[in-house]
N, C-alpha and C positions, 0 to 999 in steps of 0.2 A: 279275270283269268283265275281258273281253279288251282288251288294250290297241289294237287294230285298231278295234276299236267306239268306244272312247274317243277316238280320235286323229281320227275321222270327225264327231265333234260340234263345234259351235263354242263359244267361250268361254262365252257366256250358259248353253247347256245342261249345260256341265260345271260351272258354277258352281252351278246348281240342284240337280244331281246329287251334287256334293260336301256342299252343307247337309242334304239328305234322308239321305245316308250317314252325315253326322256326328250327325244326331239319331237315327237307328237304333241306331249304334254307343252312343251315350249311354243308351238305353233298355235295350239289351243289358247293358251294365254294370251297370246298376241291378239288372235282373233276376238278374245273375250273383251279385251281392252279397247279395241277398235269398234264394238257393238256388233260385230258379224257371227259370233257364235250363239247359237239359240239355247243348245242344251248344255247349261253350267254344271249340272250334277256330272257330266262325263269327264270333267275336269278332277273331281275328287276321286272318282274312280280309277282314273289313270294314276293319280298320286299314290293310290293304296296298292296298285299293282306293282309300282315300281318299289314301294317299300316292301311288298312280299318277296319280290325279287332279290331285293339286296339281303334280307333275312336269311333266304335259302341259300344264297351265295356264301354268307358268311358261315352258316351251318356246313356247308359243302368243304369250304377250306379248313376248318378246324378240325 
């Protein structure tokens, strides 16, 4: 997800998106552990997206 797109959203939308991505990341980790997940680089991208959202949320609150 692009940083510009994230910065245009308000804190509530970012919070909802963070919860959704965290849930998707958890499911991807479970599938990876079971050997059902083919694209392991997607896990890295999801982790970075969650980190970006956390950073932008921290900036907006301050």
